[in-house]
C-alpha positions, 0 to 999 in steps of 0.5 A: 545229243540230248533225249527227252521225253514229253508229258502230259504236263508238256501237253498242258503247257503247250495250250497255257503258252498258246493263250498266254504269250500271244497277249502278252507278246507286245511287251518290251523284252530284254534278251538276257541270255541265250539258254538253248539252241534247237537249230535255228531257234533259241530259247532266251533266259526271259523267255523261260521267266516269262512262262514260269511266272504266267504259269504259277500266276494261272495254275496257283501253283507254288514256285519250284525248280522241278516246275520251272525245269518241265517249263523248260522242257516244254519251251524246247519241245515246242522248238523241235517242232519248229525245227522239224516243220522246216525240215520236212516243209510244213508251212502255213498259208499266209491268208490263215495267218492273217485271219488268226492274228486278226481273231486274236487282236479283236478277243484282245481288244475285247478284254480292255475295251476296244482297239483304241484302248489295245493300243493306248495299252500297248503304246503302239498302233495296230500295224506295229502289234500286228507286225509284232505278233505276226511271227508269234502266231505263225509259229503257233499255227506250224506247231499245231500242224505238226501236233496234227500230223503226229496225232491226227490218226490217233483213235480210240476204240470203246474197249480201249476207253473201257479199259482207260476208265476201269484202271482208274483207281474207285478213290480217284474218280472225279466228282462233277459238279453240275455242269451246263451246255449253253449256246447262244445267238447274238445281235449287235444292235445296230447304229441308225441310219441318221448316224451313218449319213452324218458320218458319209456326210463328213467325209464326203465334205472333207473330200471336196476340199482335198480334191479342191488342193487341200492336204490329205495328211494335214485333215487326217490329223485334224478328223481321222478317228482312227488314234493309230494313224491320225498322228502319221497323217492317216498312214497305215504303211505297208500291207499284203493282200488280204490283210485289211478288211475287203472293203477297204482293201477293194477301194484301195487297190482300184486307185492310182498312187496320189488317187483319192477313194470315194466314201467306202464303209467297213466294220470299223466305220466310214473311210477315205482313202488315198493310195500312197505307193504300190511295191510288188504285191504290198501297198500303202495308203492313208486314210481318214476314218469317221466313225458313226455316232454310237449314242442311238442304236436300235436294240428294240430291232435286234430283239424284234429280229432275234424273236423271228430266229427263235420262232424259226427254232421252236418250229423245227424250221431251224437247228439252234446250230443252223440258226447261229452260223446264219443269224448270229454276230458273235463270231467266237460261238457262231461256227461252234454251233453258237456253243459257249466253251469253258474258259479253262477247258475249251469244252462245251461243258461249262461248270455252274460257277463259270456261267456268266452271271447275266446267263446264269439268271436267264437259264436258272428257270428254264429246262433243257433244250428251251430257248430263251426269249431275247435278253439285253447285253452288253459286248466287252468293247462296249457295244449293245446287243441282245441275244437268245440263250439256249439251255442244252443239257445240264448234268446233277452233281455225280461221281464219273461214270461210263453211262453219263460221262463216256465222251468225257472220258473218251476225250481224256483215252484219246488225249492220253493215247495222243500223248503216248504218240508225241512222247514216241515222235519226240524220241525218234526225231530228238536226234535228227536236229542241233540241240544245244542246252546251258549247262545249267538246265541239263540236269532238269528233270523231264531232260534226264533221258538225254543222250550222252 
């Protein structure tokens, strides 16, 4: 059977594919031939071509067969992780899969301007997108769990960090430009009471018409503002528990088949729900969604609330991280101490050329440790909000050194040691699964230590 060694490049590819494959997965792909099998898992030629083109687009490297072979090796390693996970009975909770799936759908929607545009972009309903992406998300979570199992106990001592740094040739030391650590606490401007009341009243009238004998599905086609289900008479299809927002699920599961709920509110707006059928742990519903008009939102109230939070931080009643967790509306940063992370590395240190221009002009005159007054901004999906900005740290340009960059050097040393642990794991486990590689790829760099 075949042996191969993992590398820093392969580890990087794992990150790239985790970030990009999800975003592109809904695209219809032609099955054009299997180029590798690892137990029950396969790699298609189109998988390799897609990953290769994605990496070229992101890395701006020149096309080469060697690069394509390295990506093929990375894909093969992914499948080995999944195959060994099945042997080792490594699973992830379905609730975790659903939570991660919802977070990634929210992120994708924010990039294109909301869930409506996301559905239009892929020409599929939100339910269809989630069904197609669930397997991908589950596999990614399983691979991450396997990586944690392999490297979870790996650590580095201060002496190892020092040896790692001293082994870097002096003329190869990285030069760090100005970097900042920035936090934010976000408060979305809320829709006014009048707009909410108007949406609720519309649904109350529709409910009365349905109870008087009109057809729910017909009214859903006419009035529902959920484009993913309106044309299907509001029908969502079968979902398991914890796959829909809690308010919706709770109302639906209180109904008997054919029953109509009261008007309920969720993060998406106001719903009128009809339970169609229960099937074991799954249930099928239809709904009519009415979204409150958003022409008028109370930005001033959002700013006032943030100013109170700012005063608590300045009086040392709360740390910025505590305030972010308790008060921020931004799911992407609130559980990370409010800190904004780099798009390329995921670290909290951000080079100035990566700082959002709107934030750049806020922090330009701030001192380290200062928290700004509330400033307005618009989220990627068009929602009006206010936020306060925290300048946690700011470095000056310099060559890497153990004093100023200890944590970065420690992270790099740890990454190297983890990479070695993963390489050793692959070498140990490669022979425990069935692997078949298309002859076209058997001479790839990275696959040259295959067993005879």
